N, CA, C and O atoms as a GROMACS GRO file, in nm:
protein
  368
    1MET      N    1   8.083   9.927   9.287
    1MET     CA    2   8.214   9.933   9.224
    1MET      C    3   8.322   9.946   9.331
    1MET      O    4   8.312  10.030   9.420
    2LYS      N    5   8.423   9.863   9.322
    2LYS     CA    6   8.533   9.866   9.418
    2LYS      C    7   8.631   9.978   9.386
    2LYS      O    8   8.639  10.025   9.273
    3TRP      N    9   8.702  10.019   9.487
    3TRP     CA   10   8.810  10.115   9.472
    3TRP      C   11   8.940  10.039   9.452
    3TRP      O   12   8.953   9.924   9.496
    4THR      N   13   9.037  10.103   9.387
    4THR     CA   14   9.170  10.046   9.371
    4THR      C   15   9.263  10.119   9.467
    4THR      O   16   9.267  10.242   9.467
    5VAL      N   17   9.338  10.046   9.547
    5VAL     CA   18   9.431  10.105   9.643
    5VAL      C   19   9.572  10.072   9.599
    5VAL      O   20   9.605   9.956   9.576
    6LYS      N   21   9.656  10.175   9.587
    6LYS     CA   22   9.797  10.157   9.553
    6LYS      C   23   9.881  10.223   9.661
    6LYS      O   24   9.857  10.338   9.698
    7ILE      N   25   9.978  10.152   9.710
    7ILE     CA   26  10.076  10.211   9.803
    7ILE      C   27  10.194  10.251   9.716
    7ILE      O   28  10.263  10.165   9.661
    8VAL      N   29  10.216  10.380   9.704
    8VAL     CA   30  10.309  10.431   9.604
    8VAL      C   31  10.430  10.501   9.668
    8VAL      O   32  10.428  10.544   9.783
    9GLY      N   33  10.535  10.510   9.587
    9GLY     CA   34  10.654  10.589   9.619
    9GLY      C   35  10.710  10.567   9.758
    9GLY      O   36  10.740  10.455   9.798
   10LYS      N   37  10.722  10.677   9.830
   10LYS     CA   38  10.784  10.677   9.961
   10LYS      C   39  10.706  10.587  10.059
   10LYS      O   40  10.766  10.520  10.143
   11ALA      N   41  10.573  10.585  10.047
   11ALA     CA   42  10.492  10.503  10.138
   11ALA      C   43  10.524  10.355  10.123
   11ALA      O   44  10.521  10.281  10.221
   12ARG      N   45  10.553  10.311  10.001
   12ARG     CA   46  10.588  10.170   9.979
   12ARG      C   47  10.716  10.134  10.054
   12ARG      O   48  10.725  10.027  10.114
   13LYS      N   49  10.814  10.223  10.050
   13LYS     CA   50  10.939  10.199  10.122
   13LYS      C   51  10.916  10.204  10.273
   13LYS      O   52  10.973  10.125  10.348
   14GLN      N   53  10.832  10.300  10.317
   14GLN     CA   54  10.803  10.312  10.460
   14GLN      C   55  10.732  10.188  10.511
   14GLN      O   56  10.759  10.142  10.622
   15LYS      N   57  10.642  10.134  10.430
   15LYS     CA   58  10.566  10.014  10.469
   15LYS      C   59  10.659   9.899  10.503
   15LYS      O   60  10.637   9.826  10.600
   16GLU      N   61  10.763   9.882  10.423
   16GLU     CA   62  10.856   9.772  10.445
   16GLU      C   63  10.932   9.784  10.577
   16GLU      O   64  10.979   9.684  10.631
   17LYS      N   65  10.944   9.906  10.629
   17LYS     CA   66  11.017   9.929  10.754
   17LYS      C   67  10.927   9.919  10.877
   17LYS      O   68  10.976   9.919  10.990
   18LEU      N   69  10.795   9.910  10.856
   18LEU     CA   70  10.702   9.902  10.967
   18LEU      C   71  10.708   9.763  11.032
   18LEU      O   72  10.742   9.664  10.966
   19PRO      N   73  10.676   9.756  11.162
   19PRO     CA   74  10.663   9.624  11.225
   19PRO      C   75  10.557   9.541  11.152
   19PRO      O   76  10.462   9.596  11.097
   20VAL      N   77  10.574   9.409  11.151
   20VAL     CA   78  10.485   9.320  11.076
   20VAL      C   79  10.340   9.341  11.118
   20VAL      O   80  10.251   9.343  11.032
   21LYS      N   81  10.314   9.357  11.246
   21LYS     CA   82  10.176   9.376  11.294
   21LYS      C   83  10.114   9.503  11.232
   21LYS      O   84   9.997   9.502  11.195
   22ILE      N   85  10.192   9.609  11.222
   22ILE     CA   86  10.142   9.735  11.164
   22ILE      C   87  10.122   9.718  11.014
   22ILE      O   88  10.026   9.773  10.958
   23GLN      N   89  10.210   9.643  10.947
   23GLN     CA   90  10.190   9.614  10.804
   23GLN      C   91  10.058   9.540  10.782
   23GLN      O   92   9.988   9.567  10.684
   24MET      N   93  10.025   9.448  10.872
   24MET     CA   94   9.900   9.374  10.860
   24MET      C   95   9.779   9.466  10.880
   24MET      O   96   9.678   9.451  10.812
   25ILE      N   97   9.791   9.560  10.972
   25ILE     CA   98   9.684   9.656  10.996
   25ILE      C   99   9.668   9.747  10.873
   25ILE      O  100   9.556   9.777  10.833
   26LEU      N  101   9.779   9.790  10.814
   26LEU     CA  102   9.774   9.872  10.692
   26LEU      C  103   9.707   9.795  10.578
   26LEU      O  104   9.629   9.851  10.502
   27HIS      N  105   9.739   9.667  10.568
   27HIS     CA  106   9.677   9.582  10.466
   27HIS      C  107   9.525   9.576  10.487
   27HIS      O  108   9.448   9.580  10.391
   28GLN      N  109   9.482   9.565  10.613
   28GLN     CA  110   9.338   9.561  10.643
   28GLN      C  111   9.273   9.695  10.609
   28GLN      O  112   9.160   9.698  10.558
   29LEU      N  113   9.342   9.806  10.636
   29LEU     CA  114   9.289   9.938  10.598
   29LEU      C  115   9.271   9.946  10.448
   29LEU      O  116   9.168   9.992  10.400
   30ALA      N  117   9.372   9.901  10.372
   30ALA     CA  118   9.363   9.903  10.226
   30ALA      C  119   9.243   9.821  10.178
   30ALA      O  120   9.172   9.862  10.086
   31LYS      N  121   9.222   9.706  10.239
   31LYS     CA  122   9.108   9.621  10.202
   31LYS      C  123   8.975   9.691  10.234
   31LYS      O  124   8.882   9.687  10.155
   32ASP      N  125   8.968   9.755  10.351
   32ASP     CA  126   8.846   9.828  10.388
   32ASP      C  127   8.819   9.944  10.292
   32ASP      O  128   8.704   9.970  10.258
   33ILE      N  129   8.925  10.013  10.248
   33ILE     CA  130   8.908  10.122  10.151
   33ILE      C  131   8.862  10.067  10.017
   33ILE      O  132   8.774  10.125   9.953
   34GLU      N  133   8.919   9.955   9.974
   34GLU     CA  134   8.877   9.892   9.848
   34GLU      C  135   8.729   9.859   9.851
   34GLU      O  136   8.657   9.881   9.753
   35ASP      N  137   8.683   9.806   9.963
   35ASP     CA  138   8.544   9.762   9.974
   35ASP      C  139   8.446   9.876  10.001
   35ASP      O  140   8.334   9.875   9.950
   36GLY      N  141   8.488   9.974  10.082
   36GLY     CA  142   8.392  10.075  10.127
   36GLY      C  143   8.424  10.218  10.090
   36GLY      O  144   8.347  10.309  10.124
   37GLY      N  145   8.535  10.242  10.020
   37GLY     CA  146   8.570  10.378   9.981
   37GLY      C  147   8.663  10.446  10.080
   37GLY      O  148   8.697  10.389  10.184
   38PRO      N  149   8.705  10.568  10.048
   38PRO     CA  150   8.809  10.635  10.124
   38PRO      C  151   8.766  10.692  10.260
   38PRO      O  152   8.851  10.714  10.346
   39VAL      N  153   8.638  10.715  10.280
   39VAL     CA  154   8.593  10.770  10.408
   39VAL      C  155   8.583  10.656  10.508
   39VAL      O  156   8.498  10.567  10.494
   40ARG      N  157   8.670  10.657  10.608
   40ARG     CA  158   8.681  10.545  10.702
   40ARG      C  159   8.652  10.590  10.844
   40ARG      O  160   8.739  10.580  10.931
   41GLY      N  161   8.533  10.636  10.869
   41GLY     CA  162   8.494  10.679  11.003
   41GLY      C  163   8.498  10.569  11.106
   41GLY      O  164   8.491  10.596  11.226
   42ASP      N  165   8.509  10.444  11.062
   42ASP     CA  166   8.515  10.331  11.153
   42ASP      C  167   8.659  10.297  11.196
   42ASP      O  168   8.681  10.198  11.266
   43TRP      N  169   8.756  10.378  11.154
   43TRP     CA  170   8.895  10.358  11.194
   43TRP      C  171   8.933  10.463  11.298
   43TRP      O  172   8.879  10.574  11.296
   44PRO      N  173   9.027  10.430  11.390
   44PRO     CA  174   9.064  10.522  11.499
   44PRO      C  175   9.120  10.654  11.448
   44PRO      O  176   9.205  10.657  11.359
   45ASN      N  177   9.072  10.762  11.506
   45ASN     CA  178   9.119  10.897  11.477
   45ASN      C  179   9.114  10.932  11.329
   45ASN      O  180   9.198  11.008  11.280
   46TYR      N  181   9.017  10.875  11.257
   46TYR     CA  182   9.002  10.910  11.115
   46TYR      C  183   8.965  11.057  11.104
   46TYR      O  184   8.886  11.109  11.183
   47SER      N  185   9.023  11.124  11.004
   47SER     CA  186   8.978  11.260  10.970
   47SER      C  187   9.006  11.286  10.823
   47SER      O  188   9.099  11.231  10.764
   48LYS      N  189   8.924  11.372  10.768
   48LYS     CA  190   8.942  11.415  10.630
   48LYS      C  191   9.030  11.539  10.636
   48LYS      O  192   8.992  11.639  10.699
   49LEU      N  193   9.146  11.534  10.572
   49LEU     CA  194   9.242  11.645  10.580
   49LEU      C  195   9.210  11.755  10.478
   49LEU      O  196   9.236  11.872  10.503
   50SER      N  197   9.153  11.716  10.365
   50SER     CA  198   9.114  11.810  10.260
   50SER      C  199   9.007  11.741  10.176
   50SER      O  200   8.958  11.635  10.214
   51ASP      N  201   8.971  11.799  10.063
   51ASP     CA  202   8.870  11.736   9.977
   51ASP      C  203   8.912  11.598   9.931
   51ASP      O  204   8.826  11.512   9.909
   52SER      N  205   9.042  11.575   9.916
   52SER     CA  206   9.086  11.447   9.862
   52SER      C  207   9.181  11.369   9.953
   52SER      O  208   9.218  11.257   9.919
   53GLU      N  209   9.221  11.425  10.067
   53GLU     CA  210   9.316  11.355  10.153
   53GLU      C  211   9.251  11.316  10.286
   53GLU      O  212   9.170  11.389  10.343
   54HIS      N  213   9.291  11.198  10.334
   54HIS     CA  214   9.236  11.142  10.456
   54HIS      C  215   9.350  11.085  10.540
   54HIS      O  216   9.460  11.062  10.489
   55HIS      N  217   9.323  11.061  10.668
   55HIS     CA  218   9.423  10.996  10.753
   55HIS      C  219   9.353  10.921  10.866
   55HIS      O  220   9.240  10.953  10.902
   56CYS      N  221   9.421  10.823  10.922
   56CYS     CA  222   9.375  10.756  11.043
   56CYS      C  223   9.495  10.694  11.113
   56CYS      O  224   9.603  10.681  11.056
   57HIS      N  225   9.473  10.658  11.238
   57HIS     CA  226   9.578  10.592  11.315
   57HIS      C  227   9.574  10.443  11.289
   57HIS      O  228   9.467  10.382  11.287
   58LEU      N  229   9.690  10.384  11.269
   58LEU     CA  230   9.702  10.239  11.258
   58LEU      C  231   9.726  10.178  11.396
   58LEU      O  232   9.684  10.065  11.422
   59LYS      N  233   9.793  10.253  11.482
   59LYS     CA  234   9.821  10.209  11.619
   59LYS      C  235   9.836  10.332  11.706
   59LYS      O  236   9.912  10.424  11.673
   60LYS      N  237   9.765  10.334  11.816
   60LYS     CA  238   9.779  10.442  11.913
   60LYS      C  239   9.893  10.409  12.008
   60LYS      O  240   9.946  10.298  12.006
   61GLY      N  241   9.930  10.503  12.091
   61GLY     CA  242  10.034  10.479  12.190
   61GLY      C  243  10.167  10.534  12.144
   61GLY      O  244  10.173  10.628  12.064
   62ASN      N  245  10.273  10.475  12.194
   62ASN     CA  246  10.406  10.524  12.162
   62ASN      C  247  10.489  10.410  12.106
   62ASN      O  248  10.519  10.317  12.181
   63PRO      N  249  10.528  10.411  11.980
   63PRO     CA  250  10.496  10.516  11.883
   63PRO      C  251  10.356  10.498  11.824
   63PRO      O  252  10.303  10.387  11.820
   64THR      N  253  10.299  10.608  11.778
   64THR     CA  254  10.172  10.605  11.707
   64THR      C  255  10.202  10.594  11.559
   64THR      O  256  10.286  10.668  11.507
   65TYR      N  257  10.134  10.503  11.490
   65TYR     CA  258  10.152  10.487  11.346
   65TYR      C  259  10.026  10.535  11.276
   65TYR      O  260   9.914  10.507  11.320
   66VAL      N  261  10.044  10.609  11.167
   66VAL     CA  262   9.932  10.664  11.092
   66VAL      C  263   9.946  10.631  10.944
   66VAL      O  264  10.054  10.597  10.896
   67ALA      N  265   9.835  10.640  10.873
   67ALA     CA  266   9.835  10.629  10.727
   67ALA      C  267   9.766  10.753  10.672
   67ALA      O  268   9.667  10.800  10.728
   68VAL      N  269   9.819  10.805  10.563
   68VAL     CA  270   9.759  10.918  10.493
   68VAL      C  271   9.736  10.872  10.350
   68VAL      O  272   9.825  10.817  10.286
   69TRP      N  273   9.614  10.896  10.299
   69TRP     CA  274   9.583  10.855  10.162
   69TRP      C  275   9.509  10.964  10.088
   69TRP      O  276   9.444  11.051  10.146
   70ARG      N  277   9.522  10.957   9.956
   70ARG     CA  278   9.465  11.057   9.866
   70ARG      C  279   9.375  10.985   9.766
   70ARG      O  280   9.413  10.884   9.708
   71GLU      N  281   9.255  11.038   9.746
   71GLU     CA  282   9.163  10.979   9.649
   71GLU      C  283   9.167  11.059   9.519
   71GLU      O  284   9.183  11.180   9.519
   72SER      N  285   9.150  10.988   9.410
   72SER     CA  286   9.146  11.050   9.278
   72SER      C  287   9.001  11.066   9.238
   72SER      O  288   8.920  10.975   9.257
   73LYS      N  289   8.967  11.180   9.182
   73LYS     CA  290   8.829  11.208   9.140
   73LYS      C  291   8.805  11.169   8.995
   73LYS      O  292   8.698  11.197   8.941
   74ASN      N  293   8.901  11.105   8.931
   74ASN     CA  294   8.886  11.066   8.791
   74ASN      C  295   8.785  10.952   8.777
   74ASN      O  296   8.726  10.909   8.875
   75GLU      N  297   8.767  10.904   8.657
   75GLU     CA  298   8.677  10.793   8.630
   75GLU      C  299   8.719  10.668   8.707
   75GLU      O  300   8.634  10.596   8.760
   76ILE      N  301   8.848  10.642   8.714
   76ILE     CA  302   8.897  10.526   8.788
   76ILE      C  303   8.895  10.562   8.936
   76ILE      O  304   8.943  10.668   8.975
   77ARG      N  305   8.842  10.475   9.015
   77ARG     CA  306   8.839  10.499   9.159
   77ARG      C  307   8.973  10.454   9.217
   77ARG      O  308   8.997  10.335   9.233
   78LEU      N  309   9.059  10.549   9.247
   78LEU     CA  310   9.196  10.519   9.287
   78LEU      C  311   9.228  10.585   9.420
   78LEU      O  312   9.198  10.703   9.441
   79ILE      N  313   9.289  10.510   9.508
   79ILE     CA  314   9.338  10.562   9.635
   79ILE      C  315   9.489  10.540   9.637
   79ILE      O  316   9.535  10.428   9.612
   80GLU      N  317   9.564  10.643   9.667
   80GLU     CA  318   9.709  10.630   9.683
   80GLU      C  319   9.742  10.649   9.831
   80GLU      O  320   9.713  10.755   9.887
   81VAL      N  321   9.800  10.550   9.893
   81VAL     CA  322   9.849  10.567  10.029
   81VAL      C  323   9.982  10.640  10.015
   81VAL      O  324  10.078  10.586   9.960
   82ILE      N  325   9.986  10.762  10.065
   82ILE     CA  326  10.105  10.845  10.043
   82ILE      C  327  10.197  10.850  10.165
   82ILE      O  328  10.309  10.901  10.156
   83TYR      N  329  10.151  10.797  10.278
   83TYR     CA  330  10.237  10.794  10.397
   83TYR      C  331  10.192  10.681  10.487
   83TYR      O  332  10.072  10.661  10.507
   84ALA      N  333  10.285  10.608  10.539
   84ALA     CA  334  10.258  10.506  10.640
   84ALA      C  335  10.379  10.503  10.733
   84ALA      O  336  10.486  10.458  10.694
   85GLY      N  337  10.362  10.551  10.852
   85GLY     CA  338  10.475  10.554  10.943
   85GLY      C  339  10.439  10.619  11.074
   85GLY      O  340  10.322  10.628  11.111
   86SER      N  341  10.540  10.665  11.145
   86SER     CA  342  10.518  10.720  11.278
   86SER      C  343  10.445  10.854  11.269
   86SER      O  344  10.455  10.927  11.171
   87HIS      N  345  10.373  10.884  11.374
   87HIS     CA  346  10.291  11.005  11.383
   87HIS      C  347  10.378  11.131  11.374
   87HIS      O  348  10.336  11.232  11.316
   88GLU      N  349  10.498  11.125  11.430
   88GLU     CA  350  10.584  11.242  11.437
   88GLU      C  351  10.623  11.297  11.300
   88GLU      O  352  10.643  11.417  11.284
   89LYS      N  353  10.634  11.209  11.200
   89LYS     CA  354  10.679  11.252  11.067
   89LYS      C  355  10.566  11.260  10.965
   89LYS      O  356  10.591  11.278  10.846
   90ALA      N  357  10.441  11.248  11.011
   90ALA     CA  358  10.326  11.246  10.920
   90ALA      C  359  10.311  11.381  10.848
   90ALA      O  360  10.330  11.486  10.910
   91PRO      N  361  10.277  11.378  10.720
   91PRO     CA  362  10.270  11.502  10.640
   91PRO      C  363  10.135  11.574  10.653
   91PRO      O  364  10.067  11.595  10.553
   92TYR      N  365  10.098  11.610  10.773
   92TYR     CA  366   9.976  11.689  10.792
   92TYR      C  367   9.992  11.785  10.906
   92TYR      O  368   9.900  11.861  10.937
   0.00000   0.00000   0.00000
């Protein structure tokens, strides 16, 4: 069963401000989550922040871009990307 990934609220607006290359990397992350679930140990600096929140780096260096996502434990397999942007403003 595939997961559903939604980029919601503030993250959707942040995504539009990202460089095109980083947007493409975020799109690939979303596809990987859809296919393999929210645990992404194959992505750079992945870590589980809590029982339902995860993060990884989209680009290392300066600036560093990260994504933070939350999984839903309901019947529907849902991932919400809640942050996509620079490392300095990441909500963790």
